[in-house]
N, C-alpha and C positions, 0 to 999 in steps of 0.2 A: 159469255158473248163478248164481254169487254176484252178479255185476253185474246180472243180470236181476231178482233178488230185490230189490235196492236200488232199481232203476229202477221196479219195480212199486209200491214204496211211494211214490215220487214221483208216479207216475201217479194213485194213489189220492188223494193230497193235492191234485193239480191238479183232479181230478174233483169233489172236495168243495168246491172254492173257485172254480169257473168264474165265478161272478157277483161274486166279490170281487177286490180288487187282489192280483195275484200277482207276486212278485218272485223272482228267481233264487236269492237267499240262502235264502229260506224253502223253495223246492223242493229245493235242495241239502241243506238240513238234514233234510228229510223222508227223503231218500235216504241220509243219513249220510255225505255226501261234502263236500269243499270245493267252492266254486262252480266253480273252474276245472276240477277233475277231473270234476265232475258234467256240465259242458257237453260234455266229450269223450266220456264214457261214454254219456250220453243219446243223442248222435248215433250212436254205434256200435250201440246196441241198437235204436233206433227208426227210424233213417234220417232223422230230423228234428231240428232244433234245438228246445230247449224253447219258444222264442218261436213258431216255426212250428206246433208241435203245439198250443199253447194257442190260437193264432189259428184254426186249422182246427177245433178242437173247439168254440170259441165260435160260429163261423160255422155249424157244423152244428146246434147247439142253436137258434140263431136261425132257421135255415131251417125246422126242425120247427115252431117256434111260429108262424111266419108262416102256415103252413097250418092251424093249429088254430082260428083265430078272427079277430076283427076288430080286435084291438089294433093301434094304429099301429106301423108298422115301426120308426120312430125310437125309440119307447118300449121296444120289445123289445131293440133294439140297445144302447140306453143301459144297460139292466139287465145286459148282458154286457160292459160296459167301454168301449164306443165313445162317445167324448165329443161326437161331432157326426154328424149325418145324412150329411154329405159324406164323412167318413172311413169310415163304414160302407159307404156305397154304393160307394166306390172299392175297398174291400177285397172286397166281395161280387162285384163285376164282375171283378176280377182273378182271383178264385178260380173263378168259374163262367161268365164270358163274357156274362152277361145281368144286367139290373138287378133289384133286389129286387122292384120293382113288377111286372115282367114275370113273375117267378117266382110271385108271389102270384096272379096271374091264371091262369097256365097250370098251376101245380103239377106241372110235369114232374119226372122223376126226376133229381136232382142227384147228383154224386159227393161224397157226404158222408163225414165222418170220425168214425166211432163210437169210443167209448173203446177204446184199444189193449189187447188181451189178449196177454200174453206166453206163453200156454199153449194157443194155438190148435191144433186137430187138422189134420193134413195134408189138403189138398183133393184130391178125386178125382171123376171123372165117367166114365160108360161110354157110348160113342157107339153109334148105329145106323149101319150101313154100307148105303148105298143108291145107286141110280142115278137121276140127275135128267135131265130134258129141258132143253135150253137155253131161255132167255127173255131179254127185253130190259127194262131199267130206264130210267126217265126221272127225272132229278133234278139235284141241285146238287153241284158239286165243292168240297171244302174249300179254303180259302185257306192251309192249312198249320197251322191251329190244332189242338190235341189233339182227337181224335174226340169225347170227352165234352162239350167246349165247343161243338163243331159241332152235336151233338144238342140241346144246351140251346137254341141259337138256332133250330134247325129246329122244335122243339116250341113254344117260346115265341111264335114268329111264325106258328104254325099253317100251315107251308108244305105239309104233307101235304094238308090240306083245299084249299089253293089249287091244288095240282097236280091233284087229283082232281075239282075243281069242286064240293066240298062233301060228297063221299062218304067215309065212314070206311073206310079200307083199311090193310093192313099196310105198314109202312115197312121199307126195306132199307138197311143200311149196308154198303158194300163196301170192303174193304181192298186197296190196290194198292201194291206195292213197286216203286220206280223208281230207276234209276241204279245205279252200282257201290256207292254207299254204302247202298243198301237203304232210301232215304228213303220214309216212309209217305205215300201219297196216299190220300184218303178221299172217299167219294161217298155221299150219302144221297138216296134217291128212292123211287118206287113203280113197280109194273109198268107198262110203257108202255101196255098196253091199258086201264089204269084212269086214265091221265093225260088226262082230258077237260076240265081247267080251264086256268088260266093257266100256261103252261110257259116264260114268259120267263126267260132266263138259265140254262136247263137244258141238259143234254147227254143223249145216249142211250148206254147202256153194255150191251154184249152179254155175258151170262153163259153160258158154254159148258156143254153137257151133259156127263155123265160120272159117274164114281164119286166119292162124297162121304161124309165122316163127319158125321153130324148129332149135335150135342151140345145138350142142353136145360139151360139154367141152372137150378139148384135154386130153387123158389119161395121168395121172401123178402119183406121189407118194402119200402115206399117208400123208407125211409131207407138201406137197405143194398143196393138193387137194382143200382146202377151198380158198386159194389164187388164184388158177386157176379159180375157180368159180367167184370170185370177178373180175378178169381180164376180163372174158368173159362178165359179166354183164356190166362192164365199157365200153367195146368195143361196145356192143349192144346199150347202151343208149347215148354214146358220139360220136360214129363214124357211125355205121351202120344205125340207125334210122334217124339222122340228114341229112345224105348224100344219103340215098336210096330212092326208089320210093314209100315207104310206110310210114305211120304214125302209132303211137301206137293206137290200136283200143280201144273201150270203155270197153272191157271185162277185166278180170283179167290175168295178167302174172303169170306163175307158173313154178316151177322146180320140176323134178322127179328124185328120186334116190332110188336104192335098197341097203340099208346099208349092208346087209348080203353078197352082191356080192363081196365086197372089190375090185371093178373094178376101183374106183376113177375116174369115169366119170359120168356126169349127163346130162339130157336133160332139156333144157330151152325153154319154149313156150311163144311167144309174140303175142298177138292178133293184127291183122293188119286191116288197112283201107287204100285205095289208097290216096296218098297225093293230096291235093287240087291243082287245076291248078295254083292258084296264088302263092302257095308255090313253084311249079316247076319252074315258071319263075322268082322267086325272088321278086315278088310284095309284098307289105305290106299293 
């Protein structure tokens, strides 16, 4: 707890000086630590180095301002310490997988990094248990990049409208574990019956019917939407499934969202099977 209090003071200092030059000595002084001790404790508490945290926070605030008006992107970036348009563009694309200009046009939901709170309440969500009929999706398979970056490209390039022939419809993201190492494969598309447009480069994927848990992510803001999705998935995989009466079934887990709704809430479906009796009693 003592470390968290010290790091909280450093976080407050960083937040108050995001548009100013920030050096590690000043951040360490705000925490009351030496620079070298501060570096170690900050990483332990936040999971990031101070430099990574500052970069993510600045990129987040820039992304918010990009959507607010017509101020040139380079001017906004310069206000947050990026000394050239090229440096900012490189950092933004490395973080999000798309260019700042693509984001300004699409204004899709990015994985932003809000000010870190060290006193967050535990996350929880209650699912609805239901039975689904099987259906088929048509869409694109990820090339191995993180799902949130794949979604950024999918939305920025308006691939949903391309697939549907211009009709607004729900998008599906499907999680697939492959191989002994459990490597995540990911697929984004729309229902095959709605794929009336250009389907070049797509695949068809059959989603089997059966028993599912339906989780709805809590409504949130544009800035925190992707993080809320991640918190919901983390709760499902690390809390609800290990502690509940069901196991993850053999089918695909998938998430559904209508980008045009700007509702910032999505549905997550987890295939289920009843937990085996030995698991219920704790036997191995």
